[in-house]
C-alpha positions in Angstrom: 104.0 9.1 86.1 101.0 10.4 88.5 101.9 10.1 92.0 99.0 7.5 92.4 100.5 5.0 89.7 104.4 5.0 91.3 102.7 4.6 94.6 100.8 1.4 93.0 104.2 0.4 91.0 106.3 0.8 94.6 103.8 -1.9 96.2 103.8 -4.0 93.3 107.9 -4.5 93.6 107.5 -4.7 97.0 105.1 -7.8 97.1 106.6 -9.6 94.3 110.1 -8.8 95.3 112.1 -12.2 95.6 109.1 -14.4 94.0 111.2 -15.5 90.9 110.6 -12.6 88.8 114.6 -12.9 87.7 116.1 -16.0 87.2 118.7 -17.0 90.3 122.0 -16.8 89.3 123.8 -19.9 88.5 126.3 -21.3 91.2 130.0 -21.0 90.0 132.6 -23.7 90.9 135.1 -22.6 92.7 138.3 -23.0 90.8 141.1 -25.2 92.3 144.1 -23.1 93.5 146.5 -24.4 90.3 143.7 -23.8 87.6 142.3 -20.6 86.6 138.3 -20.5 85.6 138.8 -19.8 82.1 137.9 -22.5 79.6 141.1 -24.4 78.2 140.8 -24.3 74.2 142.6 -27.2 72.9 145.1 -26.2 70.2 144.4 -27.5 66.7 147.8 -29.0 66.7 146.6 -31.5 69.9 144.1 -33.5 67.2 146.6 -34.9 65.0 146.2 -34.6 60.7 142.8 -33.5 59.5 142.5 -37.1 57.6 142.3 -38.6 61.2 140.2 -36.4 62.8 137.0 -36.5 60.3 135.2 -39.1 60.5 132.4 -40.7 58.3 129.4 -42.8 58.9 130.0 -46.4 57.0 126.1 -47.5 56.7 126.9 -51.1 55.8 128.6 -51.6 59.4 126.3 -49.1 60.8 129.6 -47.2 62.9 131.7 -44.4 62.4 134.9 -44.9 60.8 138.3 -42.6 60.1 138.5 -41.2 56.7 141.2 -44.0 55.2 139.2 -46.7 56.2 135.9 -44.9 54.8 137.8 -44.3 51.2 139.1 -48.0 51.0 135.4 -49.6 52.1 133.1 -47.2 50.1 132.4 -48.3 46.5 132.4 -45.8 43.9 131.4 -45.5 39.9 132.4 -44.0 37.3 129.4 -42.6 34.8 130.2 -42.5 31.2 128.0 -40.4 29.0 127.1 -40.7 25.7 129.1 -38.7 22.8 127.4 -35.4 22.0 125.4 -36.2 18.8 126.0 -32.2 17.6 129.2 -31.8 15.8 131.2 -29.1 17.3 131.2 -27.4 13.9 127.7 -26.8 14.3 126.7 -22.9 14.5 122.9 -23.5 14.5 120.9 -26.5 15.8 117.1 -27.0 15.4 114.6 -29.1 17.0 110.6 -29.0 16.4 108.2 -29.3 19.9 104.5 -29.9 20.8 101.8 -27.5 19.5 104.2 -26.7 16.3 106.7 -24.8 18.4 110.1 -24.7 16.8 113.2 -23.9 18.1 116.8 -22.7 17.1 119.8 -22.5 19.0 122.5 -20.4 17.5 126.2 -19.4 18.3 127.0 -15.9 18.4 130.2 -15.2 19.9 130.7 -18.1 22.2 127.2 -18.4 23.5 124.1 -19.7 22.0 120.6 -17.9 22.0 117.2 -19.1 21.5 115.3 -18.2 18.3 111.5 -19.2 17.9 109.8 -19.6 14.7 106.9 -16.8 14.3 104.2 -18.5 12.0 102.4 -15.8 11.4 105.0 -13.7 10.2 106.9 -16.7 8.8 110.3 -15.6 10.3 112.8 -16.3 13.3 112.2 -14.5 16.7 115.3 -14.0 18.7 114.2 -14.9 22.6 115.6 -12.1 24.9 118.1 -13.1 27.7 118.4 -16.6 26.4 121.9 -17.1 26.2 123.6 -20.5 27.1 127.3 -21.4 27.5 127.2 -24.2 25.4 125.2 -26.4 23.2 124.1 -29.1 25.6 123.1 -26.2 28.4 120.9 -24.6 25.7 119.4 -27.7 24.6 118.7 -28.7 28.3 117.0 -25.4 29.1 114.8 -25.6 25.8 113.9 -29.1 26.8 113.0 -27.9 30.0 110.8 -25.3 29.0 108.9 -26.7 25.9 109.4 -30.5 27.0 111.2 -33.1 24.6 111.6 -32.5 21.1 109.2 -34.6 18.9 112.3 -35.3 16.8 116.2 -35.2 16.9 118.1 -31.6 17.1 119.1 -31.7 13.9 122.2 -29.7 12.3 120.7 -26.8 10.4 124.0 -24.9 9.7 127.9 -25.8 9.8 130.3 -23.3 10.2 134.1 -23.5 8.5 136.8 -24.3 11.0 139.8 -23.7 9.6 142.8 -26.2 10.5 145.0 -24.9 12.7 148.3 -23.0 11.6 151.5 -24.9 12.2 153.4 -22.4 14.4 156.5 -21.1 12.8 159.8 -22.5 13.5 161.7 -19.6 15.5 164.6 -18.0 13.8 168.1 -18.6 15.2 
């Protein structure tokens, strides 16, 4: 720094010293002789069981209540879903969508892959990276992409499911 600049800076500091450039330090309360200035942290065992310390908003009464009271006063419902129309023996299911789009979901090693019908070449073409863990998941994703099907999903091919083999009786 040049000598002139340093002199100007020193003059600036001398003129503005104590004008609120730095915030004043907060006053600290004096600690009582038997207490320390350190905050006392509450031990988790002082609070009681977790169920009693958690509170929930009860909108019907407009107040907070403990967990047990919330659990007894809050109604609940159980949604029952319709059974899956696709039987578990289906290995290929198919549906038609608008704009002449035909989609098949094919089971391959425990996952369901999406195949599209190529009208120009009259063959099925697999879409890459479209594996789903179940037929229901595959149908939901397909309907999200192409919209609702024009008809119902139908079974195009079934696989044979062998009956479970009885366990052999142990030899004694």
